KOLSESE-650934 format. One record per residue (C-alpha): residue number from 1; residue in one letter; chain; x negated, y, z. Coordinates in Angstrom, 1 decimal. Last residue first. Layout:
+------+------+-------+--------+--------+--------+
: resi : resn : chain :      X :      Y :      Z :
+------+------+-------+--------+--------+--------+
:  NUM :    A :     A :      X :      Y :      Z :
...
+------+------+-------+--------+--------+--------+
***
This chain:
+------+------+-------+--------+--------+--------+
: resi : resn : chain :      X :      Y :      Z :
+------+------+-------+--------+--------+--------+
:  387 :    X :     A :   18.9 :    6.2 :   -2.4 :
:  386 :    X :     A :   15.1 :    6.5 :   -2.5 :
:  385 :    X :     A :   15.1 :    6.6 :    1.4 :
:  384 :    X :     A :   11.8 :    8.0 :    2.6 :
:  383 :    X :     A :   11.4 :    7.9 :    6.3 :
:  382 :    X :     A :    9.7 :   11.1 :    7.3 :
:  381 :    X :     A :    6.1 :   12.2 :    7.5 :
:  380 :    X :     A :    5.3 :   15.9 :    7.5 :
:  379 :    X :     A :    3.5 :   16.4 :    4.3 :
:  378 :    X :     A :   -0.1 :   15.2 :    4.0 :
:  377 :    X :     A :   -3.1 :   17.6 :    3.5 :
:  376 :    X :     A :   -4.2 :   17.3 :   -0.1 :
:  375 :    X :     A :   -6.4 :   14.4 :   -1.0 :
:  374 :    X :     A :   -9.4 :   15.1 :   -3.2 :
:  373 :    X :     A :  -12.2 :   13.1 :   -1.5 :
:  372 :    X :     A :   -9.9 :   10.3 :   -0.5 :
:  371 :    X :     A :   -8.7 :    9.7 :   -4.1 :
:  370 :    X :     A :  -12.2 :    9.8 :   -5.5 :
:  369 :    X :     A :  -13.4 :    7.4 :   -2.8 :
:  368 :    X :     A :  -10.6 :    5.0 :   -3.5 :
:  367 :    X :     A :  -11.3 :    4.9 :   -7.2 :
:  366 :    X :     A :  -15.1 :    4.3 :   -6.7 :
:  365 :    X :     A :  -14.5 :    1.6 :   -4.1 :
:  364 :    X :     A :  -12.0 :   -0.2 :   -6.2 :
:  363 :    X :     A :  -14.3 :   -1.2 :   -9.1 :
:  362 :    X :     A :  -14.3 :   -5.1 :   -8.7 :
:  361 :    X :     A :  -11.4 :   -5.9 :  -11.0 :
:  360 :    X :     A :   -8.7 :   -6.0 :   -8.4 :
:  359 :    X :     A :   -6.7 :   -8.2 :   -6.1 :
:  358 :    X :     A :   -4.8 :  -10.3 :   -8.8 :
:  357 :    X :     A :   -7.9 :  -10.0 :  -10.9 :
:  356 :    X :     A :   -8.3 :  -13.8 :  -11.4 :
:  355 :    X :     A :  -11.4 :  -15.9 :  -12.1 :
:  354 :    X :     A :  -11.1 :  -19.0 :  -14.1 :
:  353 :    X :     A :  -10.5 :  -22.2 :  -12.3 :
:  352 :    X :     A :  -12.2 :  -25.6 :  -12.0 :
:  351 :    X :     A :  -10.7 :  -28.7 :  -10.4 :
:  350 :    X :     A :  -11.9 :  -32.1 :   -9.3 :
:  349 :    X :     A :  -12.9 :  -31.1 :   -5.8 :
:  348 :    X :     A :   -9.5 :  -29.4 :   -5.5 :
:  347 :    X :     A :   -7.6 :  -32.7 :   -5.8 :
:  346 :    X :     A :   -9.7 :  -34.5 :   -3.2 :
:  345 :    X :     A :   -9.3 :  -31.5 :   -0.8 :
:  344 :    X :     A :   -5.5 :  -31.4 :   -1.2 :
:  343 :    X :     A :   -5.3 :  -35.2 :   -0.6 :
:  342 :    X :     A :   -7.5 :  -35.0 :    2.4 :
:  341 :    X :     A :   -5.5 :  -32.2 :    3.9 :
:  340 :    X :     A :   -2.2 :  -34.0 :    3.3 :
:  339 :    X :     A :   -3.6 :  -37.1 :    5.0 :
:  338 :    X :     A :   -5.0 :  -35.2 :    7.9 :
:  337 :    X :     A :   -1.9 :  -33.2 :    8.6 :
:  336 :    X :     A :   -2.2 :  -29.5 :    9.5 :
:  335 :    X :     A :   -0.2 :  -28.4 :    6.5 :
:  334 :    X :     A :   -1.8 :  -27.9 :    3.1 :
:  333 :    X :     A :   -1.8 :  -25.2 :    0.5 :
:  332 :    X :     A :   -3.7 :  -25.3 :   -2.8 :
:  331 :    X :     A :   -5.3 :  -22.0 :   -4.0 :
:  330 :    X :     A :   -7.1 :  -21.5 :   -7.3 :
:  329 :    X :     A :   -3.9 :  -20.6 :   -9.2 :
:  328 :    X :     A :   -4.0 :  -17.1 :   -7.8 :
:  327 :    X :     A :   -2.4 :  -15.9 :   -4.5 :
:  326 :    X :     A :    0.0 :  -13.3 :   -3.3 :
:  325 :    X :     A :    0.2 :  -13.6 :    0.5 :
:  324 :    X :     A :    3.4 :  -15.2 :    1.9 :
:  323 :    X :     A :    1.8 :  -17.5 :    4.4 :
:  322 :    X :     A :   -1.9 :  -16.8 :    5.0 :
:  321 :    X :     A :   -2.1 :  -18.0 :    8.6 :
:  320 :    X :     A :    0.5 :  -20.8 :    8.1 :
:  319 :    X :     A :   -1.6 :  -23.9 :    7.9 :
:  318 :    X :     A :   -4.6 :  -24.7 :    5.8 :
:  317 :    X :     A :   -5.6 :  -23.2 :    2.5 :
:  316 :    X :     A :   -7.6 :  -25.6 :    0.3 :
:  315 :    X :     A :   -9.5 :  -23.3 :   -2.1 :
:  314 :    X :     A :  -11.1 :  -23.8 :   -5.5 :
:  313 :    X :     A :  -13.6 :  -20.9 :   -6.3 :
:  312 :    X :     A :  -12.6 :  -18.8 :   -9.3 :
:  311 :    X :     A :  -14.7 :  -15.9 :   -8.0 :
:  310 :    X :     A :  -11.9 :  -13.3 :   -8.3 :
:  309 :    X :     A :   -9.4 :  -15.6 :   -6.6 :
:  308 :    X :     A :  -12.1 :  -16.6 :   -4.1 :
:  307 :    X :     A :  -12.4 :  -13.0 :   -3.1 :
:  306 :    X :     A :   -8.7 :  -12.6 :   -2.1 :
:  305 :    X :     A :   -6.9 :  -15.8 :   -1.1 :
:  304 :    X :     A :   -9.8 :  -17.8 :    0.1 :
:  303 :    X :     A :  -11.3 :  -14.7 :    1.7 :
:  302 :    X :     A :   -8.1 :  -14.5 :    3.7 :
:  301 :    X :     A :   -9.4 :  -17.3 :    5.9 :
:  300 :    X :     A :   -7.5 :  -20.5 :    6.6 :
:  299 :    X :     A :   -9.9 :  -23.3 :    6.0 :
:  298 :    X :     A :  -11.4 :  -25.2 :    3.0 :
:  297 :    X :     A :  -13.6 :  -23.7 :    0.3 :
:  296 :    X :     A :  -14.5 :  -25.8 :   -2.7 :
:  295 :    X :     A :  -17.4 :  -26.7 :   -5.0 :
:  294 :    X :     A :  -19.5 :  -23.9 :   -3.5 :
:  293 :    X :     A :  -21.6 :  -21.7 :   -5.7 :
:  292 :    X :     A :  -19.1 :  -18.8 :   -5.7 :
:  291 :    X :     A :  -18.8 :  -19.1 :   -1.9 :
:  290 :    X :     A :  -22.5 :  -18.9 :   -1.5 :
:  289 :    X :     A :  -22.5 :  -15.8 :   -3.6 :
:  288 :    X :     A :  -19.7 :  -14.4 :   -1.4 :
:  287 :    X :     A :  -21.8 :  -15.0 :    1.8 :
:  286 :    X :     A :  -24.8 :  -13.4 :    0.1 :
:  285 :    X :     A :  -22.7 :  -10.3 :   -0.8 :
:  284 :    X :     A :  -21.4 :  -10.0 :    2.8 :
:  283 :    X :     A :  -24.6 :  -10.5 :    4.8 :
:  282 :    X :     A :  -24.5 :  -13.8 :    6.6 :
:  281 :    X :     A :  -23.6 :  -14.6 :   10.2 :
:  280 :    X :     A :  -23.5 :  -17.7 :   12.4 :
:  279 :    X :     A :  -24.0 :  -20.2 :    9.7 :
:  278 :    X :     A :  -23.9 :  -24.0 :   10.2 :
:  277 :    X :     A :  -25.1 :  -26.8 :    7.9 :
:  276 :    X :     A :  -23.7 :  -30.3 :    7.8 :
:  275 :    X :     A :  -24.8 :  -33.4 :    6.1 :
:  274 :    X :     A :  -23.6 :  -35.6 :    9.0 :
:  273 :    X :     A :  -26.4 :  -37.5 :   10.7 :
:  272 :    X :     A :  -25.9 :  -36.0 :   14.1 :
:  271 :    X :     A :  -22.2 :  -36.8 :   14.2 :
:  270 :    X :     A :  -21.2 :  -36.6 :   17.8 :
:  269 :    X :     A :  -23.3 :  -33.5 :   18.6 :
:  268 :    X :     A :  -22.3 :  -31.7 :   15.4 :
:  267 :    X :     A :  -18.6 :  -32.5 :   16.0 :
:  266 :    X :     A :  -18.9 :  -31.1 :   19.6 :
:  265 :    X :     A :  -20.5 :  -27.9 :   18.4 :
:  264 :    X :     A :  -17.9 :  -27.4 :   15.7 :
:  263 :    X :     A :  -15.1 :  -28.1 :   18.1 :
:  262 :    X :     A :  -16.6 :  -25.6 :   20.6 :
:  261 :    X :     A :  -16.5 :  -22.9 :   17.9 :
:  260 :    X :     A :  -12.8 :  -23.4 :   17.4 :
:  259 :    X :     A :  -12.2 :  -23.5 :   21.1 :
:  258 :    X :     A :  -14.1 :  -20.2 :   21.5 :
:  257 :    X :     A :  -12.1 :  -18.7 :   18.6 :
:  256 :    X :     A :   -8.7 :  -19.4 :   20.2 :
:  255 :    X :     A :   -7.7 :  -15.8 :   20.6 :
:  254 :    X :     A :   -9.4 :  -13.9 :   17.8 :
:  253 :    X :     A :  -13.1 :  -13.1 :   17.6 :
:  252 :    X :     A :  -13.9 :  -14.4 :   14.0 :
:  251 :    X :     A :  -14.9 :  -17.9 :   13.2 :
:  250 :    X :     A :  -18.5 :  -19.0 :   12.7 :
:  249 :    X :     A :  -19.2 :  -20.5 :    9.3 :
:  248 :    X :     A :  -19.5 :  -24.2 :    8.5 :
:  247 :    X :     A :  -21.4 :  -25.6 :    5.5 :
:  246 :    X :     A :  -20.7 :  -28.9 :    3.9 :
:  245 :    X :     A :  -22.6 :  -31.8 :    2.3 :
:  244 :    X :     A :  -20.3 :  -34.2 :    0.4 :
:  243 :    X :     A :  -19.1 :  -37.6 :    1.6 :
:  242 :    X :     A :  -15.5 :  -36.6 :    1.5 :
:  241 :    X :     A :  -15.0 :  -38.1 :    5.0 :
:  240 :    X :     A :  -17.0 :  -35.2 :    6.4 :
:  239 :    X :     A :  -14.5 :  -32.7 :    5.1 :
:  238 :    X :     A :  -11.5 :  -34.6 :    6.6 :
:  237 :    X :     A :  -13.3 :  -35.0 :   10.0 :
:  236 :    X :     A :  -14.3 :  -31.3 :   10.0 :
:  235 :    X :     A :  -10.8 :  -30.2 :    9.3 :
:  234 :    X :     A :   -9.3 :  -32.3 :   12.1 :
:  233 :    X :     A :  -11.8 :  -31.0 :   14.6 :
:  232 :    X :     A :  -11.0 :  -27.5 :   13.6 :
:  231 :    X :     A :   -7.2 :  -28.0 :   14.1 :
:  230 :    X :     A :   -7.7 :  -29.9 :   17.4 :
:  229 :    X :     A :   -9.8 :  -27.1 :   18.9 :
:  228 :    X :     A :   -7.5 :  -24.3 :   17.7 :
:  227 :    X :     A :   -4.3 :  -26.0 :   18.8 :
:  226 :    X :     A :   -3.7 :  -23.6 :   21.8 :
:  225 :    X :     A :   -4.3 :  -20.7 :   19.4 :
:  224 :    X :     A :   -1.1 :  -21.5 :   17.5 :
:  223 :    X :     A :    0.3 :  -18.0 :   16.9 :
:  222 :    X :     A :   -3.2 :  -16.5 :   17.1 :
:  221 :    X :     A :   -4.3 :  -18.8 :   14.3 :
:  220 :    X :     A :   -8.0 :  -19.6 :   15.2 :
:  219 :    X :     A :  -10.2 :  -19.0 :   12.2 :
:  218 :    X :     A :  -11.5 :  -21.5 :    9.7 :
:  217 :    X :     A :  -14.3 :  -21.1 :    7.1 :
:  216 :    X :     A :  -15.6 :  -24.4 :    5.8 :
:  215 :    X :     A :  -17.6 :  -24.5 :    2.6 :
:  214 :    X :     A :  -18.0 :  -27.7 :    0.6 :
:  213 :    X :     A :  -21.0 :  -28.9 :   -1.4 :
:  212 :    X :     A :  -21.9 :  -30.0 :   -4.9 :
:  211 :    X :     A :  -25.6 :  -29.8 :   -5.9 :
:  210 :    X :     A :  -27.4 :  -26.7 :   -7.2 :
:  209 :    X :     A :  -27.5 :  -25.1 :   -3.7 :
:  208 :    X :     A :  -29.5 :  -28.0 :   -2.3 :
:  207 :    X :     A :  -30.2 :  -27.0 :    1.3 :
:  206 :    X :     A :  -33.8 :  -27.0 :    2.4 :
:  205 :    X :     A :  -33.6 :  -24.6 :    5.3 :
:  204 :    X :     A :  -29.9 :  -25.1 :    5.7 :
:  203 :    X :     A :  -29.4 :  -27.3 :    8.8 :
:  202 :    X :     A :  -29.0 :  -24.4 :   11.2 :
:  201 :    X :     A :  -29.7 :  -21.1 :    9.5 :
:  200 :    X :     A :  -33.4 :  -20.2 :    9.5 :
:  199 :    X :     A :  -33.7 :  -20.1 :    5.8 :
:  198 :    X :     A :  -30.3 :  -19.3 :    4.3 :
:  197 :    X :     A :  -31.5 :  -15.9 :    2.9 :
:  196 :    X :     A :  -34.3 :  -17.6 :    0.9 :
:  195 :    X :     A :  -31.8 :  -20.0 :   -0.7 :
:  194 :    X :     A :  -29.6 :  -17.0 :   -1.7 :
:  193 :    X :     A :  -32.6 :  -15.2 :   -3.3 :
:  192 :    X :     A :  -33.5 :  -18.3 :   -5.2 :
:  191 :    X :     A :  -29.9 :  -18.8 :   -6.3 :
:  190 :    X :     A :  -30.0 :  -15.4 :   -7.9 :
:  189 :    X :     A :  -27.6 :  -12.6 :   -6.8 :
:  188 :    X :     A :  -25.7 :  -11.1 :   -9.7 :
:  187 :    X :     A :  -22.3 :  -12.7 :   -8.8 :
:  186 :    X :     A :  -22.5 :  -11.0 :   -5.4 :
:  185 :    X :     A :  -22.0 :   -7.6 :   -7.0 :
:  184 :    X :     A :  -18.6 :   -8.7 :   -8.3 :
:  183 :    X :     A :  -17.7 :  -10.2 :   -5.0 :
:  182 :    X :     A :  -18.6 :   -7.0 :   -3.2 :
:  181 :    X :     A :  -16.3 :   -5.0 :   -5.5 :
:  180 :    X :     A :  -13.6 :   -7.6 :   -4.7 :
:  179 :    X :     A :  -13.9 :   -6.5 :   -1.1 :
:  178 :    X :     A :  -12.7 :   -3.1 :   -2.3 :
:  177 :    X :     A :   -9.2 :   -4.5 :   -2.9 :
:  176 :    X :     A :   -7.3 :   -3.0 :   -5.8 :
:  175 :    X :     A :   -6.5 :    0.8 :   -5.9 :
:  174 :    X :     A :   -2.8 :    1.1 :   -6.0 :
:  173 :    X :     A :   -2.1 :    4.4 :   -4.4 :
:  172 :    X :     A :    0.8 :    5.1 :   -2.1 :
:  171 :    X :     A :    1.6 :    8.5 :   -0.4 :
:  170 :    X :     A :    3.5 :    9.9 :   -3.4 :
:  169 :    X :     A :    5.8 :    6.9 :   -3.3 :
:  168 :    X :     A :    7.0 :    7.9 :    0.1 :
:  167 :    X :     A :    7.0 :    5.1 :    2.7 :
:  166 :    X :     A :   10.4 :    3.8 :    3.8 :
:  165 :    X :     A :    9.6 :    0.2 :    4.3 :
:  164 :    X :     A :   11.0 :   -0.7 :    0.9 :
:  163 :    X :     A :    8.4 :    1.8 :   -0.5 :
:  162 :    X :     A :    5.7 :   -0.1 :    1.4 :
:  161 :    X :     A :    6.9 :   -3.4 :   -0.1 :
:  160 :    X :     A :    6.7 :   -2.1 :   -3.6 :
:  159 :    X :     A :    3.1 :   -0.9 :   -3.0 :
:  158 :    X :     A :    2.1 :   -4.4 :   -1.8 :
:  157 :    X :     A :    3.6 :   -6.0 :   -4.9 :
:  156 :    X :     A :    1.8 :   -3.5 :   -7.1 :
:  155 :    X :     A :   -1.6 :   -4.5 :   -5.9 :
:  154 :    X :     A :   -4.4 :   -3.9 :   -3.3 :
:  153 :    X :     A :   -3.1 :   -0.9 :   -1.5 :
:  152 :    X :     A :   -4.6 :    2.5 :   -0.5 :
:  151 :    X :     A :   -1.9 :    4.0 :    1.8 :
:  150 :    X :     A :   -1.8 :    7.6 :    3.0 :
:  149 :    X :     A :    0.0 :    9.0 :    6.0 :
:  148 :    X :     A :   -0.3 :    6.1 :    8.5 :
:  147 :    X :     A :    1.6 :    5.3 :   11.6 :
:  146 :    X :     A :    4.3 :    3.3 :    9.8 :
:  145 :    X :     A :    1.7 :    1.4 :    7.9 :
:  144 :    X :     A :   -0.2 :    0.6 :   11.1 :
:  143 :    X :     A :    2.9 :   -1.2 :   12.4 :
:  142 :    X :     A :    3.2 :   -3.1 :    9.1 :
:  141 :    X :     A :   -0.4 :   -4.4 :    9.4 :
:  140 :    X :     A :    0.0 :   -5.2 :   13.1 :
:  139 :    X :     A :    3.2 :   -7.2 :   12.5 :
:  138 :    X :     A :    1.4 :   -9.0 :    9.6 :
:  137 :    X :     A :   -1.6 :   -9.8 :   11.8 :
:  136 :    X :     A :    0.6 :  -11.6 :   14.3 :
:  135 :    X :     A :    0.9 :  -14.6 :   12.0 :
:  134 :    X :     A :    1.8 :  -15.8 :    8.5 :
:  133 :    X :     A :    0.6 :  -13.0 :    6.3 :
:  132 :    X :     A :    2.3 :  -10.5 :    4.0 :
:  131 :    X :     A :    0.7 :   -7.5 :    2.4 :
:  130 :    X :     A :    2.0 :   -3.9 :    2.4 :
:  129 :    X :     A :   -1.2 :   -2.2 :    3.8 :
:  128 :    X :     A :   -4.7 :   -2.9 :    2.5 :
:  127 :    X :     A :   -6.4 :    0.3 :    3.5 :
:  126 :    X :     A :   -4.7 :    2.8 :    5.8 :
:  125 :    X :     A :   -5.5 :    6.5 :    5.6 :
:  124 :    X :     A :   -4.6 :    8.6 :    8.7 :
:  123 :    X :     A :   -4.2 :   12.3 :    9.0 :
:  122 :    X :     A :   -5.2 :   13.6 :   12.5 :
:  121 :    X :     A :   -2.2 :   14.5 :   14.8 :
:  120 :    X :     A :   -3.9 :   13.4 :   18.0 :
:  119 :    X :     A :   -1.1 :   10.9 :   18.6 :
:  118 :    X :     A :   -1.6 :    9.5 :   15.1 :
:  117 :    X :     A :   -5.4 :    8.9 :   15.4 :
:  116 :    X :     A :   -5.1 :    7.2 :   18.8 :
:  115 :    X :     A :   -2.3 :    4.9 :   17.6 :
:  114 :    X :     A :   -4.0 :    4.0 :   14.3 :
:  113 :    X :     A :   -7.4 :    3.2 :   15.9 :
:  112 :    X :     A :   -5.7 :    0.9 :   18.4 :
:  111 :    X :     A :   -3.7 :   -0.8 :   15.6 :
:  110 :    X :     A :   -6.9 :   -1.5 :   13.7 :
:  109 :    X :     A :   -8.2 :   -3.2 :   16.9 :
:  108 :    X :     A :   -5.5 :   -5.8 :   16.4 :
:  107 :    X :     A :   -6.8 :   -6.8 :   13.0 :
:  106 :    X :     A :   -4.6 :   -5.8 :   10.0 :
:  105 :    X :     A :   -6.3 :   -4.1 :    7.2 :
:  104 :    X :     A :   -8.7 :   -1.1 :    7.5 :
:  103 :    X :     A :   -8.6 :    2.3 :    9.1 :
:  102 :    X :     A :   -9.6 :    5.5 :    7.5 :
:  101 :    X :     A :   -9.5 :    8.8 :    9.5 :
:  100 :    X :     A :   -9.2 :   12.2 :    7.8 :
:   99 :    X :     A :  -10.2 :   15.8 :    8.6 :
:   98 :    X :     A :  -12.4 :   14.7 :   11.5 :
:   97 :    X :     A :  -11.9 :   16.2 :   15.0 :
:   96 :    X :     A :  -15.2 :   15.0 :   16.5 :
:   95 :    X :     A :  -14.5 :   15.9 :   20.2 :
:   94 :    X :     A :  -10.9 :   14.7 :   20.6 :
:   93 :    X :     A :  -11.7 :   12.0 :   18.0 :
:   92 :    X :     A :  -14.3 :   10.4 :   20.2 :
:   91 :    X :     A :  -12.2 :   10.2 :   23.3 :
:   90 :    X :     A :   -9.1 :    9.0 :   21.4 :
:   89 :    X :     A :  -11.2 :    6.2 :   19.7 :
:   88 :    X :     A :  -12.6 :    4.9 :   22.9 :
:   87 :    X :     A :   -9.2 :    4.9 :   24.7 :
:   86 :    X :     A :   -7.2 :    3.4 :   21.8 :
:   85 :    X :     A :   -9.9 :    0.8 :   21.3 :
:   84 :    X :     A :   -9.8 :   -0.2 :   25.0 :
:   83 :    X :     A :   -6.0 :   -0.7 :   24.6 :
:   82 :    X :     A :   -6.5 :   -2.9 :   21.6 :
:   81 :    X :     A :   -9.2 :   -4.9 :   23.4 :
:   80 :    X :     A :   -6.7 :   -5.4 :   26.3 :
:   79 :    X :     A :   -4.1 :   -6.7 :   23.8 :
:   78 :    X :     A :   -6.6 :   -9.1 :   22.3 :
:   77 :    X :     A :   -7.6 :  -10.2 :   25.8 :
:   76 :    X :     A :   -4.0 :  -11.1 :   26.5 :
:   75 :    X :     A :   -3.9 :  -13.3 :   23.4 :
:   74 :    X :     A :   -6.4 :  -15.8 :   24.8 :
:   73 :    X :     A :  -10.1 :  -16.5 :   24.5 :
:   72 :    X :     A :  -11.8 :  -14.0 :   26.7 :
:   71 :    X :     A :  -14.3 :  -11.1 :   26.6 :
:   70 :    X :     A :  -12.7 :   -7.6 :   26.1 :
:   69 :    X :     A :  -14.2 :   -6.0 :   23.0 :
:   68 :    X :     A :  -14.2 :   -2.3 :   23.4 :
:   67 :    X :     A :  -17.9 :   -1.5 :   23.7 :
:   66 :    X :     A :  -17.8 :    1.7 :   21.8 :
:   65 :    X :     A :  -20.4 :    2.9 :   19.3 :
:   64 :    X :     A :  -20.6 :    6.5 :   17.9 :
:   63 :    X :     A :  -21.2 :    8.6 :   14.8 :
:   62 :    X :     A :  -22.8 :    5.7 :   12.8 :
:   61 :    X :     A :  -24.2 :    7.4 :    9.7 :
:   60 :    X :     A :  -24.5 :    5.1 :    6.6 :
:   59 :    X :     A :  -27.8 :    4.1 :    5.0 :
:   58 :    X :     A :  -27.3 :    0.4 :    4.5 :
:   57 :    X :     A :  -29.5 :   -0.3 :    7.4 :
:   56 :    X :     A :  -27.2 :    1.8 :    9.5 :
:   55 :    X :     A :  -24.2 :   -0.3 :    8.5 :
:   54 :    X :     A :  -26.2 :   -3.4 :    9.1 :
:   53 :    X :     A :  -26.9 :   -2.4 :   12.7 :
:   52 :    X :     A :  -23.2 :   -1.7 :   13.3 :
:   51 :    X :     A :  -22.4 :   -5.2 :   11.9 :
:   50 :    X :     A :  -23.8 :   -6.8 :   15.0 :
:   49 :    X :     A :  -24.0 :  -10.3 :   13.6 :
:   48 :    X :     A :  -20.8 :  -11.8 :   15.0 :
:   47 :    X :     A :  -22.5 :  -13.4 :   18.1 :
:   46 :    X :     A :  -24.4 :  -10.2 :   18.6 :
:   45 :    X :     A :  -21.1 :   -8.3 :   18.9 :
:   44 :    X :     A :  -21.1 :   -4.6 :   18.1 :
:   43 :    X :     A :  -18.8 :   -4.9 :   15.1 :
:   42 :    X :     A :  -16.8 :   -7.3 :   17.4 :
:   41 :    X :     A :  -15.0 :   -4.3 :   18.9 :
:   40 :    X :     A :  -16.4 :   -0.8 :   18.1 :
:   39 :    X :     A :  -18.0 :    1.2 :   15.4 :
:   38 :    X :     A :  -17.1 :    4.7 :   14.2 :
:   37 :    X :     A :  -18.6 :    5.5 :   10.8 :
:   36 :    X :     A :  -19.1 :    9.1 :    9.5 :
:   35 :    X :     A :  -19.0 :   10.6 :    6.1 :
:   34 :    X :     A :  -19.3 :   14.3 :    5.2 :
:   33 :    X :     A :  -17.6 :   14.7 :    1.9 :
:   32 :    X :     A :  -17.9 :   17.7 :   -0.5 :
:   31 :    X :     A :  -20.6 :   16.2 :   -2.8 :
:   30 :    X :     A :  -19.2 :   12.7 :   -3.2 :
:   29 :    X :     A :  -22.0 :   10.2 :   -3.3 :
:   28 :    X :     A :  -21.5 :    9.0 :    0.2 :
:   27 :    X :     A :  -17.9 :    8.4 :   -0.6 :
:   26 :    X :     A :  -18.9 :    5.9 :   -3.3 :
:   25 :    X :     A :  -21.1 :    4.0 :   -0.9 :
:   24 :    X :     A :  -18.5 :    4.0 :    1.8 :
:   23 :    X :     A :  -15.9 :    2.7 :   -0.7 :
:   22 :    X :     A :  -18.3 :   -0.1 :   -1.7 :
:   21 :    X :     A :  -18.6 :   -1.1 :    2.0 :
:   20 :    X :     A :  -14.9 :   -1.1 :    2.8 :
:   19 :    X :     A :  -14.0 :   -4.7 :    2.7 :
:   18 :    X :     A :  -17.3 :   -6.1 :    3.9 :
:   17 :    X :     A :  -17.2 :   -3.6 :    6.8 :
:   16 :    X :     A :  -13.7 :   -4.7 :    7.9 :
:   15 :    X :     A :  -14.7 :   -8.4 :    7.6 :
:   14 :    X :     A :  -17.4 :   -8.0 :   10.3 :
:   13 :    X :     A :  -15.2 :   -6.2 :   12.8 :
:   12 :    X :     A :  -14.2 :   -2.9 :   14.3 :
:   11 :    X :     A :  -15.1 :   -0.3 :   11.6 :
:   10 :    X :     A :  -13.3 :    3.0 :   11.9 :
:    9 :    X :     A :  -14.1 :    5.3 :    9.0 :
:    8 :    X :     A :  -14.4 :    9.0 :    9.7 :
:    7 :    X :     A :  -14.1 :   11.5 :    6.8 :
:    6 :    X :     A :  -15.1 :   15.2 :    7.3 :
:    5 :    X :     A :  -14.4 :   17.2 :    4.2 :
:    4 :    X :     A :  -17.3 :   19.4 :    3.4 :
:    3 :    X :     A :  -16.7 :   23.2 :    3.6 :
:    2 :    X :     A :  -16.7 :   24.7 :    0.2 :
:    1 :    X :     A :  -19.7 :   26.6 :   -1.3 :
+------+------+-------+--------+--------+--------+
***
């Protein structure tokens, strides 16, 4: 019998787990794989739903937890969290010595994982490299690319960018985005089950899921974090003026998130009769089922670009946070100007879109797991110049 391949997956935030869950399920079914999860950052935050607990409930082994999230609401705390992630990950890897480490997407903690893994000489797999965004996340994503040995990317455009960055073609696999797997599964959830899951969320105990409603998911843009309060208040005013019920989700833990949350609280206080629900955290498939049911999503989350493309949900994408990302026809962009935002929302409320497979068909996890389970040890990494 061969020695199982030890795979460690670093999960540092709620979106990271949603994006990798189907891959973890498929890896768990591989006979020669020993799977471990390393949890840190906002994955341990009660405010963000303590994703580490959900990982265990789903049957995955959490090898260790690290309290790396540095409290605060400015870019300096993001840098400090990255440093703490390097320390925690290094100390764990020195003892655990996995065969491969998997890191996901473009959050600042991802860079901490990549730095620690690379300096310890452990092969690193990066999921969702090669994409373009409109803020600091793009720099992080490309930095992680240069520290990684293997790249599991969402589409051919991302693969082409990696090759232009000097990555060897043999190290790049186009797998689609595993978060689309979750969207595919979400489509099977009944409205009754969704309604039951919303019980206890503020303003949603008797929410009419069969009627028209708007979803709001807006994160602080780290390049404009000083404007977070004003941007969220602007969005809520535009959405409220539509006259439709709306549901607001908690933002992630980036710089400016506290101001974003405070705007929601203040709006709720000043508009007690607004048909507004608030969700602190919701399991990934239920969240996507709610997205599919919504008439429109407004905000600046990547879910509007990725999962909503597959679901066919109309999206109003605000600001520059998602600039440059490949998008399907369901997305309409708007600057931070109330009139433009209102016009875009009015337009999207009248539209319907077919689903798109621009980010995958919903079977990426199985493909990614098969690739990871059979990878050969990487060659010494050098800049690849096809010329």
